[in-house]
C-alpha positions in Angstrom: 0.4 0.3 0.4 1.5 3.2 -1.1 0.4 6.6 0.6 2.0 10.5 0.2 2.6 10.9 3.7 4.0 7.9 5.8 6.3 10.3 7.9 3.8 12.8 8.4 1.3 9.9 9.2 4.2 8.3 11.7 4.6 12.0 13.3 1.3 12.2 13.9 0.8 8.9 15.9 4.0 9.6 18.1 2.5 12.9 19.2 -0.9 11.2 19.9 1.5 8.7 21.9 3.0 11.9 23.9 -0.4 13.0 24.4 -1.4 9.8 26.0 1.9 9.4 27.6 0.7 12.7 29.7 -2.1 11.5 30.9 -0.6 8.2 32.4 1.8 10.4 34.4 -1.3 12.2 35.9 -2.7 9.0 36.6 0.3 8.3 38.5 0.4 11.9 40.0 -2.9 11.5 41.2 -2.0 8.4 42.9 1.2 10.2 44.2 -0.3 12.8 45.3 -3.5 12.1 46.9 -5.5 13.5 44.4 -8.9 11.8 43.6 -11.5 12.0 40.4 -12.9 14.3 39.8 -10.8 16.4 41.4 -8.3 18.3 39.7 -5.8 20.4 41.7 -3.9 19.3 44.8 -0.7 19.8 46.0 1.8 22.0 43.7 3.4 19.0 42.5 0.5 17.4 41.5 -1.0 21.0 40.1 2.7 21.3 37.6 1.8 17.7 36.3 -1.8 18.4 35.2 -1.1 21.5 33.8 1.7 19.9 31.5 -1.0 17.7 30.5 -3.4 20.4 29.9 -0.7 22.3 27.8 -0.1 19.4 25.9 -3.8 19.6 25.1 -3.8 23.3 24.2 -0.9 22.4 22.2 -1.9 19.5 19.8 -4.7 22.1 17.7 -1.9 24.6 16.7 0.8 21.7 16.4 -1.1 19.2 14.4 -2.8 21.1 11.2 0.5 22.5 11.1 2.5 20.0 10.9 0.3 18.6 8.0 0.1 21.5 6.2 4.0 21.4 6.6 3.9 17.7 4.9 1.5 18.7 1.9 3.1 21.7 0.8 6.8 21.7 1.9 8.3 18.1 2.9 7.0 15.1 4.1 10.4 14.2 5.4 10.9 17.5 7.3 7.2 17.2 8.7 8.4 13.7 10.3 11.5 15.5 11.9 9.1 18.6 13.6 7.1 16.1 15.4 10.1 13.9 16.5 11.5 17.7 17.2 8.1 18.5 19.2 7.7 15.0 21.0 11.2 15.3 22.4 10.1 19.4 23.4 7.1 17.9 25.2 8.7 15.1 26.8 11.4 17.9 28.7 8.4 20.0 28.7 6.6 17.3 31.4 9.6 16.0 32.9 11.2 19.6 33.8 7.6 21.3 34.7 7.1 18.2 37.6 10.7 19.0 39.1 9.8 22.7 39.4 7.7 25.3 37.2 11.0 27.1 36.5 12.4 23.7 34.8 9.5 24.2 31.4 11.2 26.6 29.5 13.5 24.4 27.3 10.9 21.7 26.7 8.3 24.0 26.0 10.3 26.4 23.7 11.8 23.4 21.9 7.9 22.6 20.9 7.1 25.6 20.1 10.0 25.9 18.0 9.1 23.1 16.3 5.2 24.7 15.9 6.4 27.9 14.4 8.6 26.4 11.7 5.5 23.9 10.3 3.9 27.3 10.3 5.5 29.8 9.6 7.2 27.4 6.8 4.1 26.3 5.2 2.4 29.4 4.7 5.6 30.9 4.0 5.6 28.8 0.6 2.3 29.7 -0.3 2.4 33.4 0.0 5.5 33.1 -1.9 4.1 31.3 -4.9 0.9 33.5 -5.1 3.2 36.9 -5.2 5.0 35.1 -7.4 
């Protein structure tokens, strides 16, 4: 079976797996910090992990369409690489935020950079072609 965007498809799967992983991290934090369902707040340590999970959810509607625009307009292979970079950034973000709020910045910036490259790279090509 041939299809046009295997790297973007793999990247999308990876991004979804990262989100599922953040949910598992929250579940473990619930037990560790004694936060029962349906509560969404507890100790500062739990709240940081909860926010990392929520922020990852908030980032998905920005990253995934940008990833696919980039795959279709620019490069499927590079879209897959951007998805990998985003995933690494998110892992660092969640791990850093779990330790202390000020340790989340590096991972956040890595994933934000991947999103910006995907979005502005694809839109830049579109604008370039419209103007040319």
